N, CA, C and O atoms as a DFTB+ gen file, in Angstrom:
336 C
 N C O
     1  1       0.668      -1.196      -0.209
     2  2       0.297      -0.533      -0.350
     3  2       1.131       1.439      -0.388
     4  3       2.307       1.577      -0.051
     5  1       0.509       2.338      -0.710
     6  2       1.686       3.557      -1.442
     7  2       0.458       4.654      -0.605
     8  3      -0.750       4.779      -0.808
     9  1       1.332       5.298       0.328
    10  2       0.850       6.422       0.678
    11  2       0.672       7.870      -0.729
    12  3       1.277       8.056      -1.785
    13  1      -0.340       8.551      -0.101
    14  2      -0.557      10.228      -1.487
    15  2      -0.790      11.196      -0.456
    16  3      -1.418      11.283       0.599
    17  1       0.277      12.177      -1.477
    18  2      -0.596      13.748      -0.377
    19  2      -2.202      14.048      -1.054
    20  3      -2.396      14.562      -2.156
    21  1      -3.272      13.587      -0.091
    22  2      -3.855      14.252      -0.585
    23  2      -4.298      15.536      -1.378
    24  3      -5.257      15.553      -2.149
    25  1      -3.481      16.621      -1.094
    26  2      -3.258      17.773      -2.317
    27  2      -3.078      17.233      -3.049
    28  3      -3.837      16.870      -3.948
    29  1      -2.220      17.060      -2.912
    30  2      -2.167      15.859      -5.252
    31  2      -3.043      15.332      -5.878
    32  3      -2.951      15.417      -7.103
    33  1      -3.660      14.943      -5.570
    34  2      -5.106      13.783      -5.432
    35  2      -5.825      14.502      -5.352
    36  3      -5.929      14.998      -6.474
    37  1      -6.699      15.108      -4.482
    38  2      -8.221      15.281      -4.089
    39  2      -8.407      16.565      -4.807
    40  3      -7.351      17.151      -5.047
    41  1      -9.783      17.296      -5.314
    42  2     -10.258      18.464      -5.177
    43  2      -9.671      19.357      -4.121
    44  3      -9.423      19.240      -2.921
    45  1      -9.555      20.217      -4.956
    46  2      -9.135      21.593      -3.471
    47  2     -11.007      22.061      -2.620
    48  3     -11.087      22.698      -1.570
    49  1     -11.920      21.682      -3.201
    50  2     -13.438      21.596      -2.692
    51  2     -13.274      20.038      -1.218
    52  3     -13.860      19.764      -0.171
    53  1     -12.557      19.662      -1.731
    54  2     -13.029      17.986      -1.087
    55  2     -11.855      17.608      -0.210
    56  3     -11.968      16.766       0.681
    57  1     -10.658      18.282      -0.493
    58  2      -9.848      18.387       0.729
    59  2     -10.170      19.118       1.325
    60  3     -10.218      18.781       2.508
    61  1     -10.639      20.670       0.995
    62  2     -11.351      21.243       2.422
    63  2     -12.654      21.056       3.626
    64  3     -12.876      21.521       4.744
    65  1     -13.414      20.003       2.595
    66  2     -14.443      18.432       3.031
    67  2     -13.574      18.004       4.438
    68  3     -13.885      18.242       5.605
    69  1     -12.226      17.198       3.849
    70  2     -11.457      16.504       4.668
    71  2     -11.627      17.088       6.108
    72  3     -12.298      16.878       7.118
    73  1     -10.612      17.973       5.631
    74  2     -10.209      18.910       6.962
    75  2     -11.222      19.426       7.947
    76  3     -10.991      20.174       8.898
    77  1     -12.637      18.802       7.497
    78  2     -13.133      19.342       8.680
    79  2     -13.247      17.949      10.037
    80  3     -13.846      17.854      11.109
    81  1     -12.317      17.059       9.247
    82  2     -12.409      15.409      10.380
    83  2     -11.257      14.114      10.428
    84  3     -11.111      12.987      10.902
    85  1     -10.294      15.523       9.256
    86  2      -9.086      15.049       9.487
    87  2      -8.465      16.368       9.260
    88  3      -8.869      17.143       8.394
    89  1      -7.116      16.700      10.344
    90  2      -5.685      16.728       9.891
    91  2      -4.356      16.812      10.315
    92  3      -3.835      17.095      11.394
    93  1      -3.812      16.414       8.911
    94  2      -2.186      16.417       9.093
    95  2      -2.140      14.759       9.879
    96  3      -1.511      14.777      10.937
    97  1      -2.653      13.536       9.530
    98  2      -2.899      12.358      10.000
    99  2      -3.057      11.571       9.259
   100  3      -4.257      11.728       9.036
   101  1      -2.610      10.413       8.373
   102  2      -3.080       9.691       7.682
   103  2      -4.359       9.102       7.776
   104  3      -5.131       8.846       8.699
   105  1      -4.354       8.921       6.174
   106  2      -6.512       8.676       6.095
   107  2      -6.632       7.322       4.920
   108  3      -6.295       7.359       3.737
   109  1      -7.240       6.126       5.704
   110  2      -7.603       4.570       4.717
   111  2      -8.262       4.956       3.785
   112  3      -8.958       5.963       3.919
   113  1      -8.236       4.533       3.061
   114  2      -9.152       4.706       1.821
   115  2      -9.427       3.335       1.246
   116  3      -8.996       2.931       0.166
   117  1     -10.279       2.593       2.180
   118  2     -10.951       1.174       1.174
   119  2     -10.922       0.764       0.283
   120  3     -10.448       1.790      -0.206
   121  1     -11.023      -0.170      -0.917
   122  2     -11.088      -0.434      -1.721
   123  2     -12.544      -0.272      -1.939
   124  3     -13.233      -0.324      -0.920
   125  1     -13.131      -0.090      -3.043
   126  2     -14.841      -0.339      -3.364
   127  2     -15.222      -1.761      -2.950
   128  3     -14.126      -2.145      -2.541
   129  1     -16.039      -2.781      -2.788
   130  2     -16.788      -3.675      -1.979
   131  2     -16.800      -5.018      -3.099
   132  3     -16.964      -6.207      -2.825
   133  1     -16.510      -4.224      -4.782
   134  2     -16.417      -4.344      -5.849
   135  2     -15.264      -4.842      -6.417
   136  3     -14.921      -5.355      -7.482
   137  1     -14.649      -4.441      -5.085
   138  2     -12.722      -4.408      -6.035
   139  2     -12.538      -4.747      -5.521
   140  3     -11.317      -4.595      -5.502
   141  1     -12.925      -5.618      -4.363
   142  2     -11.559      -5.768      -3.497
   143  2     -11.153      -7.408      -3.777
   144  3     -12.058      -7.897      -4.453
   145  1     -10.701      -7.838      -3.651
   146  2      -9.799      -8.871      -3.509
   147  2     -10.241     -10.115      -2.891
   148  3     -10.756      -9.821      -1.812
   149  1     -10.280     -11.795      -3.158
   150  2     -11.001     -12.281      -1.978
   151  2      -9.561     -12.555      -0.880
   152  3      -8.548     -12.423      -1.567
   153  1      -9.315     -12.788       0.143
   154  2      -8.414     -12.415       0.735
   155  2      -7.481     -13.999       0.442
   156  3      -7.847     -15.152       0.668
   157  1      -6.284     -13.529      -0.091
   158  2      -5.055     -14.303       0.088
   159  2      -5.056     -14.491      -1.309
   160  3      -4.128     -15.088      -1.854
   161  1      -5.959     -14.061      -1.904
   162  2      -5.611     -14.311      -3.849
   163  2      -4.686     -13.653      -4.545
   164  3      -4.109     -14.202      -5.484
   165  1      -4.434     -12.439      -4.189
   166  2      -3.420     -11.993      -4.720
   167  2      -2.141     -12.679      -4.697
   168  3      -1.562     -13.192      -5.654
   169  1      -1.838     -12.633      -3.704
   170  2       0.079     -13.281      -2.419
   171  2      -0.167     -14.339      -2.847
   172  3       0.854     -14.989      -3.071
   173  1      -1.445     -15.037      -3.168
   174  2      -1.096     -16.989      -3.542
   175  2      -1.658     -17.984      -1.953
   176  3      -2.178     -19.097      -1.871
   177  1      -1.337     -17.171      -1.080
   178  2      -1.590     -17.822       0.482
   179  2      -2.827     -18.499       0.160
   180  3      -3.043     -19.686      -0.086
   181  1      -3.772     -17.258       0.225
   182  2      -4.947     -18.525      -0.259
   183  2      -4.657     -20.355      -0.741
   184  3      -4.611     -21.350      -0.017
   185  1      -4.535     -20.244      -1.931
   186  2      -3.899     -21.575      -2.608
   187  2      -2.683     -22.394      -1.662
   188  3      -2.605     -23.615      -1.528
   189  1      -1.829     -21.429      -1.093
   190  2      -1.167     -22.509      -0.315
   191  2      -1.742     -23.067       0.993
   192  3      -1.520     -24.251       1.245
   193  1      -2.477     -22.306       1.869
   194  2      -3.004     -23.230       3.163
   195  2      -4.591     -24.474       2.220
   196  3      -5.421     -25.283       2.633
   197  1      -4.271     -23.995       1.111
   198  2      -5.630     -24.881       1.000
   199  2      -4.695     -25.533       0.879
   200  3      -4.482     -26.157       1.919
   201  1      -3.984     -25.730       0.113
   202  2      -3.268     -27.096      -0.187
   203  2      -2.108     -27.786       0.989
   204  3      -1.513     -28.773       0.557
   205  1      -1.845     -27.464       2.041
   206  2      -1.444     -27.414       2.689
   207  2      -2.957     -28.442       4.142
   208  3      -2.698     -29.490       4.735
   209  1      -3.827     -27.936       4.222
   210  2      -4.692     -28.418       4.674
   211  2      -5.432     -29.939       3.562
   212  3      -5.833     -30.995       4.053
   213  1      -5.426     -29.589       1.978
   214  2      -5.521     -31.107       2.109
   215  2      -4.709     -32.031       2.357
   216  3      -5.372     -32.936       2.864
   217  1      -3.191     -32.450       2.262
   218  2      -2.605     -32.953       3.093
   219  2      -2.429     -33.257       4.077
   220  3      -1.607     -34.119       4.388
   221  1      -3.377     -32.440       5.104
   222  2      -3.213     -32.715       6.420
   223  2      -4.949     -33.249       6.404
   224  3      -4.999     -34.213       7.167
   225  1      -5.958     -33.047       5.983
   226  2      -6.831     -33.788       5.764
   227  2      -6.290     -35.215       5.216
   228  3      -6.232     -36.129       6.038
   229  1      -5.798     -35.520       3.571
   230  2      -4.986     -37.193       3.116
   231  2      -4.508     -37.686       4.063
   232  3      -4.587     -38.913       4.012
   233  1      -3.749     -37.086       5.456
   234  2      -2.042     -37.800       6.108
   235  2      -3.686     -38.469       7.123
   236  3      -3.851     -39.668       7.348
   237  1      -4.884     -37.145       7.669
   238  2      -6.196     -38.236       8.781
   239  2      -6.362     -38.842       8.800
   240  3      -6.307     -39.557       9.800
   241  1      -7.057     -39.442       6.757
   242  2      -7.093     -40.354       5.641
   243  2      -6.564     -41.443       6.379
   244  3      -7.266     -42.411       6.672
   245  1      -5.301     -41.342       6.716
   246  2      -4.582     -42.255       6.693
   247  2      -4.033     -42.715       7.549
   248  3      -3.134     -43.551       7.445
   249  1      -4.724     -41.989       9.141
   250  2      -4.697     -42.519       9.794
   251  2      -3.802     -42.162      10.834
   252  3      -3.552     -42.877      11.805
   253  1      -3.207     -40.763      10.554
   254  2      -2.762     -39.962      10.961
   255  2      -3.220     -38.893      12.440
   256  3      -3.964     -37.914      12.394
   257  1      -2.576     -39.404      13.572
   258  2      -3.388     -39.332      14.281
   259  2      -2.705     -36.997      14.605
   260  3      -1.606     -36.477      14.410
   261  1      -3.831     -36.483      15.037
   262  2      -3.922     -35.773      15.380
   263  2      -2.617     -34.733      15.756
   264  3      -2.463     -33.633      15.225
   265  1      -1.725     -35.314      16.773
   266  2      -0.200     -35.216      17.989
   267  2       0.749     -34.757      16.514
   268  3       1.188     -33.685      16.097
   269  1       0.794     -36.594      15.871
   270  2       1.241     -36.510      14.635
   271  2       1.603     -35.368      13.995
   272  3       2.711     -34.839      14.077
   273  1       0.042     -34.721      12.919
   274  2       0.177     -33.978      12.502
   275  2       0.303     -32.660      12.633
   276  3       0.290     -31.723      11.835
   277  1       0.503     -32.813      14.475
   278  2       0.563     -31.988      15.026
   279  2       2.043     -31.033      14.542
   280  3       2.461     -29.876      14.585
   281  1       2.298     -31.865      14.258
   282  2       4.415     -32.231      15.288
   283  2       4.630     -32.125      13.671
   284  3       5.640     -31.555      13.258
   285  1       3.703     -32.661      12.779
   286  2       4.138     -32.687      11.177
   287  2       4.183     -31.215      10.398
   288  3       5.155     -30.737       9.812
   289  1       3.072     -30.724      10.531
   290  2       2.801     -29.467       9.872
   291  2       2.821     -28.293      10.893
   292  3       2.222     -27.255      10.611
   293  1       3.624     -28.450      12.305
   294  2       4.228     -27.568      13.368
   295  2       2.744     -26.105      13.327
   296  3       2.844     -24.926      12.989
   297  1       1.645     -26.812      13.773
   298  2       0.336     -26.569      13.898
   299  2      -0.223     -27.308      15.293
   300  3       0.076     -28.471      15.563
   301  1      -1.334     -26.220      16.399
   302  2      -1.454     -26.830      17.637
   303  2      -2.281     -27.961      17.440
   304  3      -2.465     -28.180      16.243
   305  1      -2.631     -28.453      17.915
   306  2      -3.577     -30.144      17.941
   307  2      -4.983     -29.586      17.831
   308  3      -5.859     -30.315      17.364
   309  1      -5.246     -28.453      18.192
   310  2      -6.267     -27.657      17.952
   311  2      -6.397     -27.007      16.557
   312  3      -7.358     -26.322      16.205
   313  1      -5.597     -27.225      15.999
   314  2      -5.804     -25.910      14.585
   315  2      -5.778     -27.382      13.602
   316  3      -5.905     -27.297      12.381
   317  1      -5.672     -28.160      14.008
   318  2      -5.728     -29.681      13.062
   319  2      -7.393     -30.394      13.315
   320  3      -8.313     -30.830      12.623
   321  1      -7.126     -30.218      14.506
   322  2      -8.795     -30.280      14.673
   323  2      -9.703     -29.422      14.300
   324  3     -10.871     -29.671      14.598
   325  1      -9.310     -27.932      13.390
   326  2     -10.346     -27.410      12.715
   327  2     -10.216     -27.659      11.341
   328  3     -11.298     -27.566      10.762
   329  1      -9.308     -27.930      10.649
   330  2      -8.931     -28.390       9.591
   331  2      -9.767     -30.065       9.566
   332  3     -10.750     -30.269       8.853
   333  1      -9.302     -30.878      10.255
   334  2     -10.024     -31.737       9.920
   335  2     -10.776     -32.512       9.637
   336  3     -10.424     -33.516       9.017
C-alpha cells in the first residue's frame, strides 16, 4: 500500500471538506467492495493454505493422529482439529 498526499490527488473543495474531520493524519481509503480481492488471492496464500490443509486431511484419512499432524505441520492440535 502506498501513501499519496491528498493535496496532490483530491480536488481543493473535497480537501477542504476532509479538513473538517481529519487534519495532519494518515487516512486509509478502502477499496470499493466490488473491487476487493478475496483474502490471499493476490499473494497466493489462500492457495498455499488450501494445499496444506488438503495434505493434512489426506494424512488424517491415512490414520495419522492429531498429535502426529501437529508436529509434522508445526500447528497446534486445536488448529489441526479445525482443519480435519
